[in-house]
N, C-alpha and C positions, 0 to 999 in steps of 0.2 A: 087079538081083539078079532071078531067076524065082518064079513064084507059088508054087511049090512049097516055092524054099530060105526064101522068106516065113513061109509055113506050119509050116514045118517050126521058126524059130523063134519062132513065135505059140504051139507047142501048146506045153499046160501054162502059158501067158504067168501068171496068176496066181503061181501054186508059186514062179515063175522071178523076177516082181520086189516078193510080197512072204514074203518069206523069213523063218527065224529067226532074221535079225539086225536085220533089223525090229522085229519084235516082241517080240524082247528088250530092243532100246532104246524104245521102248512099252511095257514093263511097267515098266522100270526108270522110263522119267520118269515114269511116272504113280503109284509110289511113293516118286519123289523130294520131289515136287510135293508129297502129303499129309503127308508126314514133319516137311518145309519148315516149310509153312502151321500143321501143329500145331504144331508148335516155339515156332511167332513165336505163338502164341494166338492164330492167324485159326481163325474158322470161317465155314461156308457157311451159304446161306439153309435157315430153318426151324429154327434154331437158337433156342435159350431166349434173351430179355433177356438181360443179361451176361453170356452164355456163356464172353464170353472173361477176367471174374475168378472168381478163387476165391469159393465163399463167406464170409462172414461173420455168419450169422447162429449162433445158440453151442450148441457141436457136444458132445451126451451120448457118451461111448465109457466103455467097462469102463474104471478104471482102469488093472486089468494092461493090458492094450492100450495103453492110452497110456504106459504106464514101459514097455514093450518098444518104443516107437517113438521115445522124444522124447530129444534126447542126453544132455539134462541130468536125470538121474531127481529127483522131486520128493518129497522129505516132503508125510506126509499136512497136519503146521502149513503147512507152503509153501504146501500146495493149498487153503486155506483163503482164500487172497488175494480174496473175491473180485469186485475188481476185472476178476481175469483168470479166474479157474475155480469152482466150486460144485463143494461135493466130498461126496458122496451114499450112504447105504447104500437100495439097493433093497431093498423083497419077500423078494425071492430071498436077502437078507445078504448080496451081492456090491455092493462098492462102484464107484461111479460119478464120473466128475468129466465136469462142464460147464464145457467150453474155451470162452470168453464172446466173445472171438475168432472161432469158427469154422473152420473146414474150413484157411481160409490160414493162422489162429495155429499149428495143428495141425503145418503144412507147411513151420511157421517154425522150432516148435520139434525137426520131427524131421530139423531137415536141408536140407527140398527147398524147390528153386525154388519160388516164393510168386508171384512180382511176374505171371503171368498164368497162363492155365489151358492146363500143356504135357501134361494127360493122360498123366502119369507116376511111378510112386512108384517102382517097380524101374526103368521103360524096356523094361520084356517089350514092352509092347499092339505099341511101332511097332519093336524086335526082326525079332517076331513078321509084320508087316506085308509081303508075299515072292508072290514068282510061286507058285502054287498051281496050276496044269493050265496046261500050254502042249501045243498038235497044230498038226495045218496048217491047221487052220479059226479060229486063235485064239488067245488068251491070256487063263485070270482071274487078276486079281490079288488075294490077301484075306490071311488067318490059318488056316495047318491047326493053330495051338493053340486047340482048342475051348475053354482057358479063355476066351485072348486075342479069338477070335469072340466069346465069351459078354459080353463087357465090351464093346467095339464094338459092339455090336447093344445095349447097353444107351445108351452114351451116343448112337450114330447117330439108331438107329429108336425106341425104349423111352423115352426117359430117363431118366439116372442117377439114383441117391439116392433119399430121403425126396421132395422136390419135384419127381422126374423130369425134370431139367432134359439139354436135350439142346443134343449139341455135336456139330453136323454137319460130320463131316469124311471120310468116307467115299465120297467122290464128286467130281467135276472142274466145279469155276467154266464159264462161257462162254469167260473167257479163256482158262484153260489150256484145255482142250478144243484152242482154235484154236491155241496153242502148237505139243501136241502133233500136230495136222494138219498141221501148217508141218512140222516134224520129219520125222511119215512122208513126208511128199509130196513132199521131197526126197529123200530117202532111195531109194524108191519112182522116180522118173526114175528116180537116176543108174543106180539095176536096169534102169527100162527099153532107158536107152541100153546098156548093157551087151548086151540080149537084144538091139538091134536092132544093134548093131554089126560 
């Protein structure tokens, strides 16, 4: 191979070895890792203590919201079971209920998974996690939906609920980064061999 032939092959080398396929594989890998880890109830460093478990602190809710979300509707008489609920009327005149078992019990009553925190009531948050920008210089993974982005920010940065509980999920651990680096390295090596052959 002459010097001129080598120069032609190496011309625009970064774009030849880090192509769209590499970016899409890495982006898909990031999304898959975050979704799987979150569904497993595993959160990253910086999360609040006990972030993997739903709160069992008594939860006050408007009675109408409670009724709208639970599978088996309660009569006001059934809601007087002090071991499970406290029903009261607020100064505004609205009826409220305190679920003694907290958010964990509320999820159970609504027919939702409650063994560990999966940050999913409707499933919309993780469904919205996706590729939001890709160009020659890189790709960004995030939440194109502004509501999902806001919810993710609360959980990941500001802390959610009155207790400001953090569930740091929108990042990668050192091991996850190493796994993606290895994946990228293998693909880039294959592309480099193609260019040089």
